[in-house]
LOMARMAR-729297 format. One line per 10 residues: number of its first residue (from 1); their letters; for each residue x negated, y, z of N, C-alpha, C. Coordinates in pm, whole numbers. Last residue first. Layout:
N
NUM = a = X/Y/Z/X/Y/Z/X/Y/Z | ...
***
This chain:
326
326 = aitieqkevg = -1113/1525/-5040/-1218/1623/-5078/-1173/1704/-5196 | -861/1472/-4801/-901/1455/-4940/-1000/1563/-4978 | -979/1413/-4461/-890/1476/-4560/-943/1445/-4702 | -988/1309/-4128/-1028/1279/-4265/-929/1340/-4362 | -1082/1510/-3842/-987/1431/-3918/-1039/1412/-4060 | -1159/1623/-3514/-1205/1577/-3644/-1096/1495/-3713 | -1082/1920/-3333/-1058/1779/-3361/-1110/1745/-3500 | -1125/2144/-3069/-1164/2108/-3205/-1146/1959/-3223 | -988/2391/-2877/-989/2246/-2900/-1022/2221/-3046 | -1074/2639/-2636/-1056/2597/-2774/-1067/2446/-2787
316 = irkiklykfs = -884/2703/-2337/-1009/2664/-2404/-978/2620/-2546 | -758/2927/-2102/-733/2856/-2226/-866/2828/-2296 | -723/2890/-1748/-785/2950/-1866/-754/2865/-1988 | -631/2964/-1427/-590/2892/-1547/-650/2963/-1667 | -806/2923/-1119/-758/3005/-1229/-719/2914/-1344 | -840/2932/-759/-831/2863/-888/-790/2964/-995 | -873/3136/-582/-942/3010/-554/-947/2925/-681 | -738/3373/-585/-852/3358/-676/-939/3237/-640 | -503/3380/-457/-621/3405/-374/-751/3388/-453 | -339/3305/-667/-327/3442/-615/-445/3479/-526
306 = illqlllwsi = -407/3035/-690/-442/3128/-799/-438/3272/-748 | -297/2935/-456/-442/2926/-476/-489/3020/-588 | -25/2987/-510/-90/3046/-393/-242/3046/-409 | 20/2829/-732/34/2974/-744/-34/3046/-628 | -20/2577/-611/-105/2620/-722/-100/2772/-737 | 190/2572/-429/52/2571/-379/-46/2618/-486 | 401/2565/-612/390/2677/-518/248/2687/-462 | 346/2318/-733/345/2440/-813/331/2564/-724 | 380/2144/-518/247/2155/-579/236/2281/-666 | 656/2178/-472/560/2221/-370/420/2236/-429
296 = svlvvsfvin = 766/2083/-723/798/2215/-666/691/2263/-569 | 662/1826/-759/640/1929/-860/660/2068/-800 | 763/1700/-524/619/1707/-551/586/1818/-651 | 1040/1719/-558/976/1782/-441/827/1802/-467 | 1066/1570/-794/1114/1709/-790/1046/1784/-675 | 965/1324/-713/895/1398/-818/937/1544/-821 | 1155/1245/-519/1016/1270/-480/943/1353/-584 | 1387/1198/-666/1384/1309/-571/1240/1347/-538 | 1294/988/-821/1369/1096/-884/1366/1220/-796 | 1187/802/-650/1093/889/-721/1164/1004/-794
286 = ifklfsliil = 1394/646/-570/1349/749/-476/1259/849/-548 | 1396/476/-796/1512/560/-766/1472/675/-674 | 1149/357/-769/1178/432/-891/1298/524/-870 | 1188/225/-526/1094/337/-531/1114/421/-658 | 1370/27/-606/1409/125/-505/1319/248/-510 | 1208/-113/-781/1331/-50/-832/1379/58/-735 | 1014/-202/-600/976/-111/-708/1098/-39/-767 | 1173/-372/-442/1109/-255/-381/1070/-153/-488 | 1240/-564/-634/1347/-487/-568/1289/-360/-507 | 988/-666/-697/1068/-600/-801/1178/-514/-741
276 = iiffaltikl = 922/-777/-449/841/-666/-502/918/-591/-610 | 1114/-978/-442/1116/-874/-339/1038/-752/-386 | 1029/-1135/-654/1158/-1068/-663/1171/-957/-560 | 782/-1222/-548/785/-1148/-674/916/-1070/-687 | 865/-1366/-326/783/-1245/-306/784/-1157/-431 | 995/-1576/-457/1072/-1484/-374/997/-1354/-350 | 771/-1693/-584/884/-1643/-663/966/-1543/-584 | 617/-1764/-363/562/-1669/-460/674/-1608/-545 | 793/-1948/-246/753/-1827/-172/699/-1721/-268 | 798/-2145/-440/920/-2069/-415/890/-1941/-338
266 = apsvsqwrtk = 534/-2237/-414/580/-2185/-542/705/-2098/-524 | 526/-2334/-146/445/-2218/-187/492/-2155/-317 | 857/-2412/-16/736/-2448/-90/659/-2323/-131 | 979/-2352/312/986/-2325/168/853/-2359/102 | 951/-2371/581/975/-2496/509/981/-2477/357 | 924/-2111/664/809/-2200/680/826/-2330/603 | 1182/-2019/616/1072/-1966/537/950/-2057/546 | 1327/-2153/813/1352/-2184/674/1238/-2136/584 | 1221/-2026/1039/1205/-2172/1022/1225/-2211/876 | 1299/-1761/996/1157/-1794/1009/1132/-1943/984
256 = vweillsslk = 1578/-1794/998/1511/-1743/878/1363/-1779/881 | 1610/-1881/1265/1650/-1969/1154/1582/-1925/1024 | 1529/-1656/1404/1451/-1780/1419/1483/-1878/1306 | 1735/-1482/1328/1596/-1451/1292/1509/-1576/1300 | 1956/-1613/1441/1951/-1592/1296/1808/-1564/1250 | 1887/-1605/1715/1907/-1733/1649/1895/-1718/1498 | 1887/-1333/1765/1759/-1404/1774/1768/-1541/1708 | 2164/-1287/1727/2066/-1218/1644/1932/-1289/1645 | 2281/-1435/1930/2305/-1474/1791/2202/-1410/1698 | 2061/-1518/2201/2154/-1426/2135/2168/-1467/1989
246 = ekgnlsigff = 2042/-1806/2418/1992/-1723/2308/2102/-1629/2258 | 2146/-1978/2597/2113/-1844/2648/2061/-1751/2538 | 2175/-2227/2487/2295/-2148/2510/2268/-2007/2557 | 1964/-2370/2406/2004/-2391/2545/2126/-2307/2582 | 1881/-2539/2103/1944/-2429/2172/1975/-2467/2316 | 1664/-2608/1836/1707/-2649/1968/1760/-2527/2044 | 1769/-2594/1502/1693/-2530/1609/1750/-2576/1742 | 1923/-2640/1277/1799/-2714/1291/1708/-2656/1399 | 2169/-2530/1233/2055/-2442/1214/1921/-2516/1224 | 2326/-2761/1283/2342/-2684/1159/2219/-2599/1131
236 = nsfssrsqav = 2249/-2844/1537/2228/-2933/1422/2234/-2857/1290 | 2330/-2622/1686/2190/-2663/1686/2158/-2752/1567 | 2605/-2623/1643/2524/-2509/1600/2379/-2550/1585 | 2663/-2862/1773/2691/-2849/1629/2610/-2734/1570 | 2593/-2791/2033/2521/-2901/1968/2541/-2896/1816 | 2783/-2595/2080/2641/-2557/2077/2558/-2664/2008 | 3010/-2754/2081/2995/-2652/1976/2849/-2608/1964 | 2958/-2904/2312/2973/-2971/2183/2952/-2873/2067 | 2950/-2700/2503/2832/-2783/2483/2837/-2853/2348 | 3212/-2603/2484/3100/-2513/2452/2975/-2593/2423
226 = fsekassnve = 3355/-2827/2573/3376/-2776/2437/3259/-2688/2393 | 3258/-2838/2837/3237/-2951/2746/3250/-2907/2600 | 3347/-2598/2942/3203/-2623/2937/3171/-2735/2840 | 3623/-2644/2919/3561/-2535/2845/3411/-2557/2831 | 3657/-2849/3098/3685/-2873/2956/3618/-2766/2870 | 3596/-2717/3335/3512/-2830/3293/3531/-2858/3144 | 3800/-2528/3334/3662/-2482/3336/3567/-2592/3289 | 4023/-2693/3346/4001/-2612/3227/3857/-2562/3218 | 3978/-2797/3603/3988/-2886/3487/3958/-2809/3359 | 3984/-2575/3771/3859/-2653/3761/3860/-2743/3640
216 = ssddlgpiqk = 4137/-2278/3628/4139/-2404/3704/4012/-2483/3678 | 4168/-2043/3487/4050/-2055/3574/4047/-2183/3655 | 4247/-2051/3142/4290/-2071/3281/4168/-2099/3369 | 4170/-2047/2887/4116/-1940/2968/4164/-1946/3112 | 4309/-2241/2764/4173/-2276/2804/4111/-2167/2892 | 4554/-2168/2673/4546/-2217/2810/4406/-2249/2857 | 4492/-2251/2331/4576/-2184/2432/4560/-2248/2570 | 4209/-2222/2158/4278/-2325/2237/4360/-2257/2345 | 4106/-1990/2041/4153/-2097/1954/4237/-2200/2029 | 4023/-1826/2245/4122/-1773/2150/4182/-1883/2063
206 = qlyngliedi = 3840/-1991/2369/3954/-1943/2446/4063/-1889/2355 | 3647/-2016/2171/3729/-2133/2205/3852/-2091/2284 | 3532/-1757/2177/3596/-1805/2055/3692/-1922/2086 | 3422/-1748/2432/3526/-1652/2396/3604/-1699/2273 | 3232/-1958/2405/3337/-1963/2506/3452/-1870/2473 | 3065/-1860/2203/3141/-1983/2180/3257/-1994/2279 | 2962/-1634/2336/3034/-1619/2210/3122/-1740/2184 | 2833/-1755/2554/2940/-1657/2576/3024/-1639/2451 | 2644/-1919/2427/2748/-1980/2509/2864/-1884/2534 | 2482/-1722/2306/2554/-1819/2223/2669/-1881/2302
196 = tgtlqvgfat = 2523/-1395/2464/2455/-1523/2440/2542/-1614/2354 | 2603/-1081/2295/2592/-1170/2410/2523/-1300/2373 | 2823/-1020/2015/2708/-986/2100/2712/-1074/2224 | 3048/-1055/1869/2936/-1145/1841/2809/-1102/1913 | 3379/-1066/1984/3255/-991/1977/3139/-1087/1961 | 3619/-1238/1773/3548/-1216/1900/3428/-1126/1876 | 3724/-1296/1522/3816/-1262/1630/3750/-1240/1765 | 3602/-1354/1285/3580/-1445/1397/3670/-1415/1516 | 3700/-1156/1109/3685/-1294/1063/3676/-1391/1180 | 3689/-920/1255/3818/-969/1209/3811/-1116/1170
186 = qvkesrslls = 3414/-891/1289/3498/-908/1406/3634/-965/1368 | 3336/-856/1021/3285/-971/1097/3374/-997/1217 | 3470/-617/961/3499/-739/883/3455/-863/959 | 3355/-431/1134/3495/-469/1151/3530/-598/1077 | 3052/-421/1290/3114/-458/1163/3257/-506/1186 | 2942/-380/1537/3016/-269/1477/3089/-305/1349 | 2804/-608/1613/2902/-553/1707/2991/-446/1644 | 2631/-655/1402/2731/-757/1437/2840/-701/1526 | 2470/-425/1407/2553/-454/1290/2665/-552/1324 | 2345/-451/1658/2426/-333/1628/2521/-359/1511
176 = dliqesseei = 2209/-691/1623/2309/-677/1729/2404/-562/1701 | 2033/-616/1416/2135/-718/1392/2246/-710/1496 | 1876/-429/1557/1952/-386/1438/2064/-485/1408 | 1766/-594/1753/1849/-481/1793/1935/-432/1676 | 1616/-770/1594/1725/-821/1676/1821/-709/1717 | 1429/-591/1490/1521/-660/1399/1641/-715/1474 | 1290/-525/1722/1366/-421/1652/1467/-483/1557 | 1173/-774/1773/1267/-717/1870/1353/-609/1805 | 1005/-794/1553/1112/-892/1570/1218/-839/1667 | 838/-577/1609/913/-580/1484/1031/-677/1494
166 = qgpkgqfyal = 727/-652/1855/810/-532/1847/895/-532/1720 | 553/-865/1866/695/-893/1889/785/-772/1873 | 293/-654/1951/331/-793/1924/478/-818/1960 | 376/-320/1832/319/-410/1932/361/-552/1899 | 307/-143/1534/402/-222/1613/330/-316/1708 | 104/-51/1379/129/21/1504/223/-57/1593 | 116/-211/1157/4/-230/1249/22/-155/1380 | 359/-117/1036/338/-258/1070/230/-276/1176 | 322/156/997/434/110/1079/412/-34/1125 | 100/152/825/91/219/956/201/169/1049
156 = sailiffgil = 214/18/606/100/-40/677/86/21/816 | 409/199/526/449/64/564/338/-3/646 | 253/420/458/342/430/573/391/293/620 | 102/305/235/39/368/351/132/368/472 | 292/224/51/201/124/108/137/178/237 | 394/480/-6/480/378/56/396/269/121 | 173/598/-133/221/654/-7/310/554/67 | 160/438/-364/49/442/-271/92/494/-135 | 409/508/-474/382/368/-437/267/362/-338 | 369/782/-522/471/739/-428/448/595/-382
146 = lalsgksiir = 172/771/-720/142/838/-594/241/796/-486 | 317/647/-921/199/580/-868/159/640/-733 | 512/852/-961/551/718/-917/433/644/-855 | 382/1083/-1057/440/1084/-923/473/944/-872 | 281/1125/-1309/198/1050/-1214/257/1037/-1077 | 485/1270/-1436/436/1145/-1496/358/1060/-1396 | 514/1503/-1291/618/1400/-1277/574/1267/-1337 | 294/1654/-1378/297/1601/-1242/398/1489/-1227 | 357/1711/-1652/229/1653/-1612/239/1585/-1476 | 614/1829/-1651/588/1705/-1726/462/1636/-1678
136 = iwkldllink = 570/2056/-1489/673/1958/-1456/645/1825/-1524 | 361/2199/-1623/342/2144/-1488/444/2034/-1455 | 201/2221/-1897/341/2201/-1862/348/2123/-1731 | -20/2398/-2019/-15/2333/-1888/132/2322/-1844 | -47/2325/-2370/-11/2412/-2259/-1/2330/-2130 | -123/2103/-2518/-196/2228/-2537/-169/2326/-2424 | -161/1766/-2406/-80/1887/-2418/-169/2009/-2439 | -321/1559/-2354/-249/1553/-2482/-163/1677/-2504 | -425/1608/-2100/-516/1612/-2216/-443/1611/-2350 | -215/1566/-1924/-267/1702/-1943/-350/1713/-2070
126 = egriiarsif = -193/1290/-1937/-82/1372/-1986/-128/1515/-2012 | -437/1224/-1820/-407/1181/-1956/-295/1263/-2017 | -405/1329/-1564/-506/1387/-1652/-483/1346/-1798 | -193/1159/-1477/-179/1305/-1476/-278/1370/-1571 | -306/902/-1503/-183/936/-1576/-169/1088/-1587 | -530/919/-1334/-549/887/-1475/-426/927/-1558 | -404/971/-1086/-493/1070/-1146/-509/1046/-1295 | -265/728/-1053/-192/854/-1058/-277/963/-1123 | -481/551/-1037/-385/540/-1148/-308/669/-1164 | -596/638/-797/-675/644/-921/-581/639/-1043
116 = fflflfgsiv = -393/577/-621/-433/717/-635/-513/737/-765 | -397/299/-655/-279/374/-698/-307/523/-707 | -660/233/-556/-616/197/-692/-499/283/-739 | -658/326/-292/-757/378/-388/-711/354/-531 | -460/157/-192/-439/301/-195/-533/367/-296 | -591/-90/-216/-468/-65/-292/-439/84/-302 | -805/-44/-36/-832/-74/-177/-710/-50/-265 | -668/-17/202/-739/100/148/-772/80/1 | -590/-284/229/-488/-181/208/-551/-55/149 | -842/-401/272/-759/-443/158/-656/-336/125
106 = ffyydwqakf = -920/-273/506/-1003/-260/387/-924/-296/262 | -725/-356/684/-728/-214/648/-815/-191/524 | -777/-615/747/-678/-591/644/-675/-445/600 | -941/-608/964/-1005/-619/833/-906/-597/718 | -858/-363/1204/-827/-492/1143/-889/-493/1004 | -903/-198/1517/-935/-213/1375/-906/-354/1327 | -857/-88/1759/-756/-179/1707/-778/-204/1558 | -987/116/1899/-1045/-20/1898/-941/-124/1855 | -898/365/1856/-831/291/1964/-881/147/1973 | -1041/441/1636/-1070/510/1761/-1008/437/1881
96 = lfplfsvfsf = -917/277/1447/-1059/258/1476/-1094/321/1610 | -664/385/1438/-678/247/1485/-824/217/1521 | -717/641/1330/-666/628/1467/-679/487/1524 | -799/576/1060/-899/609/1161/-845/603/1304 | -620/545/859/-636/432/950/-739/458/1059 | -633/766/698/-510/746/776/-522/633/877 | -877/747/554/-866/837/669/-744/809/756 | -887/590/324/-935/533/449/-894/615/572 | -819/723/98/-761/590/117/-789/534/256 | -974/953/111/-828/964/117/-765/830/154
86 = tlnwflfski = -1228/835/76/-1194/898/203/-1043/912/218 | -1212/751/-188/-1242/653/-82/-1201/708/54 | -1179/996/-309/-1067/903/-308/-1088/792/-206 | -1431/1111/-300/-1327/1163/-211/-1208/1069/-204 | -1560/947/-497/-1611/959/-359/-1500/1003/-264 | -1402/989/-724/-1420/853/-672/-1470/856/-528 | -1430/1268/-767/-1302/1212/-728/-1318/1074/-667 | -1692/1293/-849/-1652/1352/-720/-1521/1291/-672 | -1662/1158/-1094/-1759/1112/-994/-1724/1165/-856 | -1457/1302/-1239/-1438/1164/-1197/-1535/1120/-1087
76 = kvvlffipml = -1388/1638/-1120/-1438/1540/-1216/-1443/1402/-1152 | -1101/1821/-1027/-1222/1750/-985/-1261/1646/-1090 | -861/1927/-1112/-978/2015/-1108/-1109/1942/-1079 | -660/1733/-1106/-681/1810/-1229/-810/1891/-1229 | -657/1626/-850/-678/1537/-964/-720/1616/-1089 | -585/1853/-702/-719/1797/-688/-753/1706/-806 | -321/1870/-780/-412/1980/-811/-556/1932/-805 | -224/1627/-673/-223/1650/-819/-315/1764/-861 | -275/1681/-386/-348/1578/-460/-341/1597/-612 | -107/1861/-268/-240/1909/-305/-313/1808/-394
66 = slgilwffia = 110/1702/-211/126/1806/-312/-7/1866/-356 | 14/1541/-5/52/1479/-132/64/1582/-243 | -26/1743/194/-137/1661/145/-107/1598/10 | 237/1841/227/129/1931/184/14/1850/125 | 365/1606/311/410/1674/190/302/1769/137 | 226/1550/547/218/1457/435/263/1523/305 | 295/1771/707/155/1748/669/142/1652/552 | 584/1741/721/518/1863/675/376/1835/625 | 628/1485/829/677/1518/694/603/1638/638 | 507/1526/1081/459/1420/992/501/1448/848
56 = mvlnstsfsn = 665/1733/1184/523/1756/1160/464/1651/1066 | 918/1609/1204/901/1729/1121/753/1750/1086 | 862/1398/1383/916/1372/1250/889/1489/1156 | 776/1533/1613/685/1438/1546/731/1412/1403 | 1014/1676/1669/890/1748/1639/790/1658/1568 | 1201/1479/1729/1220/1561/1610/1091/1631/1570 | 1076/1160/1825/1108/1299/1859/1117/1377/1729 | 1021/835/1947/1086/921/1848/1111/1060/1905 | 730/689/2012/834/763/2083/897/862/1986 | 593/528/1829/587/500/1972/700/565/2049
46 = ilnlffisgl = 653/653/1587/687/512/1606/690/477/1754 | 548/907/1630/691/893/1604/736/749/1627 | 278/854/1643/346/900/1765/497/886/1752 | 247/792/1373/221/688/1474/286/726/1607 | 301/1046/1265/386/932/1231/369/818/1331 | 94/1201/1368/232/1234/1407/327/1118/1375 | -118/1067/1233/-114/1073/1380/28/1103/1428 | -55/1113/963/-57/976/1016/-49/974/1167 | -82/1391/949/46/1328/916/55/1187/972 | -353/1417/1009/-254/1469/1102/-116/1409/1076
36 = gfciiiaial = -463/1286/776/-495/1244/912/-391/1289/1012 | -354/1434/564/-327/1291/574/-353/1241/716 | -462/1688/626/-318/1669/617/-281/1521/630 | -738/1634/611/-679/1682/737/-528/1658/737 | -758/1562/340/-795/1466/445/-732/1505/578 | -687/1802/216/-605/1683/195/-632/1581/305 | -901/1961/304/-764/2000/338/-669/1880/323 | -1112/1830/181/-1104/1827/327/-964/1867/375 | -1059/1897/-87/-1055/1757/-44/-1041/1747/108 | -1098/2175/-77/-969/2121/-118/-953/1976/-72
26 = isnklfvtrd = -1368/2180/-5/-1268/2241/84/-1129/2187/52 | -1482/2058/-230/-1495/1996/-97/-1390/2050/-1 | -1425/2241/-431/-1373/2105/-440/-1374/2036/-304 | -1573/2458/-333/-1428/2468/-343/-1363/2330/-354 | -1836/2350/-350/-1782/2396/-222/-1630/2402/-225 | -1863/2298/-626/-1876/2189/-528/-1813/2227/-395 | -1834/2558/-726/-1739/2453/-764/-1742/2339/-663 | -2060/2678/-611/-1926/2729/-582/-1820/2625/-612 | -2266/2532/-727/-2250/2530/-582/-2109/2576/-542 | -2229/2599/-996/-2217/2460/-954/-2194/2450/-804
16 = rnalkyakyl = -2286/2874/-984/-2153/2830/-1025/-2129/2686/-981 | -2553/2864/-920/-2460/2926/-824/-2316/2884/-854 | -2653/2751/-1152/-2668/2680/-1025/-2571/2733/-921 | -2585/2956/-1332/-2532/2821/-1352/-2538/2741/-1222 | -2733/3169/-1234/-2587/3180/-1239/-2523/3042/-1253 | -2992/3065/-1271/-2944/3097/-1136/-2792/3103/-1132 | -3002/3047/-1548/-3015/2925/-1468/-2962/2947/-1326 | -2982/3317/-1608/-2877/3227/-1653/-2880/3096/-1573 | -3222/3403/-1498/-3096/3454/-1444/-2978/3365/-1483 | -3401/3270/-1659/-3399/3241/-1517/-3267/3286/-1454
6 = nseqqm = -3344/3396/-1903/-3321/3252/-1889/-3314/3211/-1743 | -3425/3655/-1839/-3287/3629/-1879/-3253/3481/-1865 | -3692/3620/-1796/-3608/3662/-1685/-3461/3633/-1717 | -3771/3554/-2058/-3789/3456/-1952/-3700/3491/-1833 | -3713/3788/-2192/-3641/3667/-2232/-3649/3562/-2123 | -3893/3959/-2071/-3749/3981/-2052/-3667/3856/-2086
***
């Protein structure tokens, strides 16, 4: 009987291990599916904006991100390291299927792995120092690292999904919109700053020199001469060769690119450091809202999983050693 009892205990233990492994795997696969679908809808959103793509991308990413703290708390480190590799890699699979793979994806996946690992370490560390499962405190502590990882993910997807020149073209469109709508800029220069360089200079000179807008041949020739001289001054100031057909937005972007190339490596590193600090400050501000959303949705998912008896909360005894006077 004692032998049967031991065999039965061994069977129950093995069955328990299989159940834990299966449930952990299902939870991990759910996160992978959410990350994969969220990335696909986000890539479609970049190619062609639609409300449905936006809503679906937000929905799947929120579910996936909200499941991750639960996964951090229930999965042991060895299993987590394996699944974390998959979490860090799965969002870039669409590029692999489209034969657009880039070696930089390995570097980005490494950063994602690191920040997800840091988030888990913070969440589990906070859980270990508390006697009660204080969900708000535990999850909010690790939300910033999770947000940074997510920011790296969406920034990378947006960058690599962009067609050659698409980012620069989008920047030009944004600048055009700002230049045409900014009342302060229009008031300062007195002309619309959209159109080509020659058109902008011509309109500006007409306002500055009375009678230059006359359509006579003399005035037309004088106007062309003034525009050419002004264009030459522009070219010397920006250090860029101009033919007059460029737009002001493209000129400003080209000037920034030229200036950046002439900056020393030490200054580039300094500027990059300050840019990173600015981004981190922005993410810390965004994390105020993100942590509230993450805590709320992850708590609802936790209650749902508990109600289906997928998870449970139990209290365990804690024994600590300390030195006292004999």
